[in-house]
C-alpha positions in Angstrom: 62.9 112.1 90.0 65.7 111.3 92.5 65.6 108.3 95.1 68.1 108.8 97.8 68.6 105.3 99.4 70.8 105.4 102.5 73.2 103.0 103.3 71.8 101.1 106.3 74.3 100.1 109.2 73.6 97.7 112.4 76.1 99.9 114.4 75.9 103.7 114.2 78.9 105.2 115.9 79.1 108.8 117.1 82.6 109.7 118.7 82.5 112.8 120.6 86.4 112.7 121.2 89.6 112.0 119.6 91.4 111.6 122.4 91.0 111.5 125.7 93.9 111.5 128.4 94.4 107.8 130.5 95.4 110.0 133.7 92.4 109.4 135.8 93.3 112.8 137.6 93.3 114.5 134.0 90.4 115.9 132.1 92.4 116.7 128.9 90.7 115.6 125.8 90.9 116.8 122.0 86.9 117.0 120.8 86.0 115.4 117.7 84.5 118.1 115.3 83.0 115.9 112.5 81.8 113.1 115.3 83.4 110.5 112.4 85.0 107.4 114.1 87.5 106.7 111.4 89.2 110.1 111.3 93.0 109.5 111.9 94.8 109.4 115.4 98.2 108.3 114.5 99.7 111.9 115.1 98.8 111.6 118.8 100.9 108.3 119.4 103.4 108.9 122.2 102.5 112.2 122.1 102.5 113.6 126.0 99.7 115.4 127.4 99.9 119.2 127.4 98.1 119.3 130.6 99.6 116.5 132.8 102.5 115.3 130.5 101.6 111.7 130.5 101.0 109.6 127.3 98.5 110.3 125.1 98.2 107.4 122.8 100.2 104.1 123.1 101.2 102.3 119.7 99.3 99.2 121.4 95.8 101.3 122.2 96.1 102.7 118.4 96.5 99.3 117.0 93.7 97.8 119.0 91.3 100.7 118.2 92.6 100.7 114.3 91.4 96.9 114.8 88.3 97.4 116.5 86.9 99.9 113.9 88.2 97.3 111.0 85.6 95.2 112.3 82.9 97.6 113.1 83.2 98.5 109.3 83.2 95.1 108.1 80.2 94.7 110.0 78.4 97.7 108.8 79.4 97.1 105.4 78.6 93.1 105.2 75.4 93.3 107.7 73.9 96.5 107.2 71.0 95.0 105.4 69.9 94.1 108.7 69.3 97.7 109.7 66.2 97.6 107.5 64.6 95.8 110.5 65.3 98.4 112.9 61.8 99.5 112.8 60.9 96.2 114.7 62.8 96.9 117.8 60.8 98.6 120.5 64.3 100.1 122.4 67.4 101.5 121.4 70.8 100.3 123.0 74.0 102.5 123.6 77.1 102.0 125.2 80.5 103.8 125.4 84.0 101.6 124.2 86.8 103.0 126.2 90.5 101.5 124.8 92.9 101.9 127.4 96.2 99.8 128.4 95.4 97.2 125.4 91.8 96.3 126.5 88.6 97.4 125.4 86.1 98.5 127.9 82.6 98.4 127.3 81.0 100.9 129.7 77.1 101.0 129.9 
């Protein structure tokens, strides 16, 4: 007999795009095929957008995103057990997080 115990998370993250151009007039983005938020994006630092030429990812935004993910992963690791109580919640909440100009913007 084999029992599978899933690791619980309090924050379920699904990242649809790895990189989105910060230029509001440009719609260039690089899709995240795995939807894994921990995919490395360091190779896009200071890379020009192929569509408009603006910077795709600054070092500060990369550092802030990496720090944000470290906090989320830490919280899931040490407080994931709270996920066992999800069944008591009546409503699921979702939000979008955008990191731009060294700021974390939460879009509801």
